[in-house]
C-alpha positions as CSV (number, residue, x, y, z in Angstrom):
1,M,86.5,110.5,90.7
2,K,87.3,107.4,88.7
3,K,90.2,105.3,90.0
4,K,93.2,105.2,87.8
5,Y,95.9,102.5,87.9
6,M,99.4,102.3,86.5
7,K,102.4,100.0,86.7
8,M,106.0,101.2,86.7
9,A,109.3,99.4,86.4
10,I,112.9,100.0,85.7
11,R,115.0,97.6,83.6
12,E,117.7,95.8,85.5
13,A,120.5,97.5,83.6
14,Y,119.3,100.9,84.7
15,K,118.7,100.2,88.4
16,R,120.6,102.1,91.1
17,Q,121.3,105.0,88.8
18,G,118.5,107.4,90.0
19,Y,116.0,106.5,87.2
20,G,113.5,105.0,89.6
21,H,113.4,108.1,91.7
22,M,113.1,110.4,88.6
23,Q,110.3,108.2,87.2
24,L,108.4,108.2,90.5
25,A,108.8,111.9,91.0
26,E,107.5,112.6,87.5
27,A,104.6,110.2,87.9
28,I,103.6,112.1,91.1
29,N,103.9,115.4,89.4
30,R,101.6,114.2,86.6
31,I,99.1,112.5,89.0
32,K,98.8,115.7,91.1
33,Q,97.4,117.5,88.0
34,Y,94.2,115.4,88.0
35,P,91.2,117.6,89.1
36,G,89.5,116.4,92.2
37,L,92.5,114.4,93.4
38,E,92.0,113.4,97.0
39,R,94.7,110.8,97.7
40,I,97.4,108.7,96.1
41,I,97.8,105.2,97.4
42,V,100.4,102.7,96.1
43,C,100.6,99.0,96.9
44,T,103.9,97.2,96.6
45,N,105.0,93.8,97.6
46,E,107.0,93.3,100.7
47,K,110.2,92.6,98.7
48,L,110.3,96.2,97.4
49,V,114.0,97.0,96.9
50,A,113.9,100.7,97.4
51,P,111.2,101.9,99.9
52,R,113.2,105.0,100.4
53,N,112.2,106.1,96.9
54,Y,108.6,106.2,98.0
55,E,109.5,108.1,101.2
56,S,111.7,110.6,99.3
57,V,108.8,111.8,97.1
58,G,106.3,112.1,100.0
59,F,104.8,108.7,100.7
60,S,104.6,107.1,104.1
61,L,104.0,103.4,104.9
62,Y,100.3,103.3,105.8
63,D,99.5,99.6,106.2
64,R,100.7,96.1,105.6
65,K,98.2,93.5,104.4
66,E,98.3,89.8,103.7
67,N,98.7,89.2,100.0
68,I,95.9,86.7,99.3
69,I,96.5,86.7,95.5
70,Y,100.2,85.9,95.3
71,K,100.6,84.4,98.7
72,S,103.3,81.9,97.7
73,K,105.4,84.6,96.0
74,F,104.9,87.6,98.2
75,G,103.5,87.2,101.7
76,Y,102.4,90.8,102.3
77,L,101.5,94.0,100.4
78,D,102.8,97.3,101.7
79,V,100.3,100.1,101.3
80,W,101.9,103.6,100.9
81,K,99.9,106.8,101.2
82,F,101.0,110.1,99.6
83,V,100.9,112.7,102.3
84,N,101.6,116.0,100.4
85,I,98.5,116.6,98.4
């Protein structure tokens, strides 16, 4: 299966109003429709404001890796794995 990538963000004015959770839940629902889906893995920087959003839709923290690309801005990448496929 070909890997697919996407980027999601919520504008500052709409944060902390539940839109991030709704967007993430909808993305997961759409991604689960892909035939042959084996896993969903998300990488975030260590400064993620709402890790509970990922946990609330079925992700668990899988690993933390050194961020060699943006080392000066973000020291580590958190790797989240979706556990309910």
